[in-house]
C-alpha positions in Angstrom: 169.5 189.8 104.4 168.1 191.3 101.4 170.1 192.5 98.5 169.6 195.9 96.7 167.9 195.5 93.6 168.7 195.4 90.6 167.4 193.8 87.0 169.0 190.3 86.7 167.9 187.0 85.3 168.7 183.7 86.4 169.3 180.7 84.3 168.3 177.4 85.9 170.2 174.1 84.8 169.4 170.3 85.7 173.0 168.4 85.8 172.0 164.8 86.0 173.5 161.9 84.4 175.0 158.1 84.7 178.5 160.1 85.8 179.3 163.3 86.4 183.2 164.8 87.7 183.7 167.9 88.5 187.3 168.6 89.4 189.0 171.5 90.7 192.1 170.4 91.1 194.5 167.3 89.6 197.6 166.1 90.5 199.8 163.9 88.6 197.6 160.9 87.6 195.1 161.3 90.5 192.1 163.1 88.9 189.6 163.6 91.5 186.0 165.5 91.8 184.3 167.6 94.2 180.7 166.7 95.5 178.9 169.2 93.6 179.7 170.8 90.6 182.5 173.5 90.0 181.7 176.9 88.6 184.8 176.1 86.1 183.1 173.4 84.8 179.4 175.1 83.9 180.9 178.1 82.8 182.7 175.7 80.5 179.5 173.8 80.0 177.8 177.3 79.0 180.6 178.5 76.9 180.9 175.4 74.6 177.1 175.9 74.2 177.9 179.3 72.9 180.7 178.6 70.8 183.4 180.3 72.2 186.6 179.0 71.7 188.9 177.7 74.8 191.2 180.5 73.7 189.0 183.4 73.5 189.7 185.0 77.0 187.5 188.1 76.1 184.1 186.1 75.1 184.6 184.0 78.5 184.9 187.1 80.6 181.3 188.1 80.6 180.4 184.2 81.4 183.1 184.0 84.4 181.4 187.2 85.7 177.9 185.6 86.7 177.3 184.9 90.4 177.0 180.8 90.5 175.1 178.6 92.8 174.4 174.9 92.9 171.8 172.6 94.9 172.5 169.0 95.6 169.0 167.1 95.1 170.7 163.7 94.8 174.0 163.5 96.3 175.1 160.1 94.2 177.9 157.9 95.2 181.5 158.6 94.6 183.2 155.9 92.3 187.1 155.5 91.2 188.0 154.2 87.5 191.6 153.3 86.8 192.2 154.8 83.4 195.0 153.3 80.4 196.1 155.4 77.7 198.9 155.1 74.4 200.3 157.9 73.4 198.9 158.9 70.0 202.1 159.0 68.0 204.5 157.1 69.8 202.3 154.3 71.2 203.9 154.2 74.3 202.0 153.3 77.6 200.8 156.6 79.4 200.9 156.5 83.5 197.9 154.3 84.9 195.6 157.3 85.5 193.0 156.6 89.1 189.7 158.9 88.1 186.9 159.8 90.4 183.2 160.4 89.8 179.6 160.9 91.4 177.2 158.2 89.9 173.7 158.6 89.6 173.7 162.0 91.1 171.3 165.4 90.0 172.3 168.9 90.5 170.1 172.3 90.0 172.9 174.9 88.9 172.1 178.3 88.3 174.1 181.4 87.0 172.7 185.1 87.5 173.6 188.1 85.5 172.6 190.6 83.0 169.1 189.3 81.2 170.2 189.9 77.5 173.5 187.3 78.5 171.3 184.9 80.3 168.9 184.7 77.6 171.3 184.2 75.0 172.8 181.3 77.3 169.6 179.6 77.8 169.0 180.3 73.7 172.6 178.0 73.1 171.5 175.2 75.4 168.5 174.7 73.2 171.0 174.2 69.9 174.3 174.0 71.3 177.3 174.9 68.9 178.9 171.5 71.1 177.1 169.7 73.3 177.0 169.6 76.8 179.1 166.9 78.7 178.9 167.0 83.1 182.7 168.0 83.6 184.2 165.5 81.4 183.4 164.4 77.6 182.8 160.8 78.8 180.0 162.1 80.8 176.8 162.9 78.9 173.5 164.7 80.5 170.8 162.2 80.6 168.5 164.8 79.2 168.3 168.1 78.3 170.4 170.6 80.7 168.6 173.9 80.6 165.5 173.8 82.6 164.4 177.4 82.8 164.9 181.2 82.7 163.7 183.6 85.1 163.6 187.1 84.7 164.1 189.3 87.3 164.7 186.7 89.5 167.5 186.4 92.5 169.9 183.1 92.5 169.5 182.5 96.2 165.2 182.7 95.6 165.5 180.5 92.9 167.7 177.7 94.3 165.3 177.7 97.2 162.1 177.1 95.0 162.8 175.6 91.7 160.9 171.6 92.3 162.9 169.1 93.7 164.9 167.4 90.8 165.7 164.0 92.1 165.1 161.2 89.7 162.0 158.4 90.8 163.6 155.5 91.5 165.6 157.8 94.3 162.2 159.1 95.8 160.6 155.5 96.2 164.4 154.1 97.5 164.2 156.7 100.3 160.3 157.6 100.9 160.5 156.5 104.3 163.5 158.9 104.9 163.2 162.1 102.5 165.4 164.7 103.8 163.7 167.8 105.3 166.2 170.3 103.5 168.7 170.4 100.8 171.9 171.8 100.5 173.2 175.3 98.4 176.2 176.1 97.7 176.7 179.6 96.4 178.7 183.0 95.7 179.0 185.6 98.7 177.7 188.5 98.1 178.8 191.8 99.1 176.3 192.4 101.8 177.2 189.1 103.7 179.8 190.6 105.7 178.7 187.9 108.7 178.6 184.9 106.6 180.7 181.8 107.1 182.7 180.6 103.9 185.0 178.6 102.1 187.1 179.0 99.3 187.5 177.2 96.2 190.0 177.3 93.0 187.5 177.5 90.4 186.6 181.0 89.3 187.9 180.3 85.5 190.2 183.0 84.1 191.2 181.3 81.0 190.1 177.7 79.2 193.5 178.1 76.5 195.2 175.1 77.0 198.4 176.1 76.8 197.5 178.5 80.3 194.1 177.1 82.1 193.8 179.4 84.8 191.4 179.8 88.0 191.1 182.0 90.6 189.9 181.4 94.4 186.4 182.1 95.0 184.3 182.6 97.8 181.5 179.9 98.6 178.8 180.1 101.0 176.8 176.6 102.0 173.3 177.0 103.0 170.3 174.9 103.4 166.6 175.5 101.8 163.2 173.7 102.4 162.9 170.3 100.6 160.2 171.5 97.3 158.2 168.5 96.1 157.4 168.2 92.4 157.7 165.6 89.5 161.0 165.9 87.8 161.6 165.6 84.3 161.4 162.5 82.3 164.9 160.8 82.7 165.4 158.1 80.4 167.5 156.0 82.4 164.3 155.2 84.9 163.5 152.2 82.9 166.8 150.6 83.3 167.0 151.5 86.8 163.7 149.5 87.6 164.6 146.9 85.9 167.8 146.7 87.9 165.9 147.0 91.2 163.6 144.5 90.0 166.5 141.8 89.3 168.3 142.3 92.7 165.1 142.2 94.5 
């Protein structure tokens, strides 16, 4: 189905790093992660890069209104960690928490909307006010986050034709059984009345610490043919190659 044509731009991000964690919900001491970046997490990354304060709901609103989608280029491995902390004032030991991460994952995320806003966010990522992280502050990206700025583009088209961003070591390891398609999770648009969809509570309304709020968001799962291309340089490639040689 073809969408109505209005002038928009798409900001494309490459989200890759040793660890990522994209929690849409947390219950007591158990902090889970979704299998792909959440809209709340990515909008938070962009807001931080643009210098938007946590309690500035007015400046957050235009970012939250952007259409969002993500493509899973390298699924990664889900791992679990146990976290122990001390209260900074009383010194009392806090409850042991269970935290989950995605290791060695690579995603292509994209936001679509007003060309001026999207262009400003692209510029902000090149000189961020606050450094980006992949869901949690303990999860830095392995390289630049900004991948491309597509003017006059559509989110679903961009997620279909952006070159495959999987790491070189991942391609080598799976060269005999590469996937023929990639999974895309994106927001449903109005014309898709018959599209099957899920809901996820990751639509940001406020990041203020005192009243952090999220709404439900409709998500459509589709698949696109695997595009082939050389990914950007990953500084962790040399370490991966060394570990593979040692384990051989």
